[in-house]
C-alpha positions in Angstrom: -38.5 -19.1 -69.0 -37.4 -22.8 -68.7 -34.1 -22.0 -70.5 -33.4 -19.2 -68.1 -34.1 -21.4 -65.1 -31.6 -24.2 -66.2 -29.0 -21.5 -67.0 -29.4 -20.1 -63.5 -29.2 -23.6 -62.1 -25.9 -24.3 -63.9 -24.4 -21.1 -62.5 -25.6 -21.9 -59.0 -24.3 -25.5 -59.2 -21.0 -24.4 -60.5 -20.6 -21.9 -57.7 -21.4 -24.5 -55.1 -19.1 -27.1 -56.6 -16.2 -24.6 -56.2 -17.3 -23.3 -52.8 -17.7 -26.7 -51.3 -14.7 -28.1 -53.2 -16.4 -31.1 -54.5 -14.6 -33.4 -56.9 -17.3 -33.2 -59.4 -17.8 -31.7 -62.9 -20.8 -30.5 -64.9 -20.5 -32.4 -68.2 -23.5 -31.2 -70.2 -27.1 -30.0 -70.1 -29.9 -32.2 -71.7 -33.1 -30.2 -71.9 -34.0 -29.6 -68.2 -31.3 -31.9 -66.8 -27.7 -31.4 -65.8 -25.4 -34.4 -66.4 -22.5 -34.5 -63.9 -19.5 -36.7 -63.1 -19.1 -37.1 -59.4 -16.7 -39.1 -57.3 -18.5 -42.1 -55.9 -17.9 -41.2 -52.2 -19.4 -37.7 -52.8 -22.6 -38.7 -54.6 -24.8 -38.2 -51.5 -23.3 -34.8 -50.6 -23.4 -33.5 -54.2 -27.0 -34.8 -54.6 -28.1 -32.9 -51.5 -26.3 -29.8 -52.7 -28.0 -30.1 -56.2 -31.5 -30.2 -54.7 -30.9 -27.1 -52.7 -29.0 -25.1 -55.3 -31.3 -26.0 -58.2 -34.7 -25.6 -56.4 -33.7 -22.1 -55.2 -32.9 -20.4 -58.5 -36.3 -19.0 -59.2 -39.3 -17.9 -57.2 -42.5 -19.3 -58.8 -46.1 -19.9 -57.7 -45.3 -23.6 -57.6 -42.1 -25.1 -56.1 -39.3 -26.3 -58.4 -38.9 -30.0 -57.8 -35.4 -31.5 -58.3 -34.8 -35.2 -58.8 -31.4 -36.8 -58.8 -30.6 -40.0 -60.6 -27.3 -41.9 -60.3 -25.7 -44.4 -62.6 -22.7 -45.4 -64.6 -24.1 -43.5 -67.6 -27.0 -41.3 -68.5 -29.3 -44.2 -69.3 -28.7 -45.9 -66.0 -29.4 -42.7 -64.1 -33.0 -42.6 -65.3 
């Protein structure tokens, strides 16, 4: 189930990146995380989009919580 959720999230995020014409790219998936490269001046907008897009990919009895970390590399983003 978790693998299906992250796959749906990747599809939703990719669609929103194209629709909203963000200068951002999905780089990779690490377990239940998506690692992205985002232009610095778009970080806040992309973060807001990620929270909406990712939290809405599945209807569960409990809400899907989405956290966004920002940094120069994957380690700094945690």
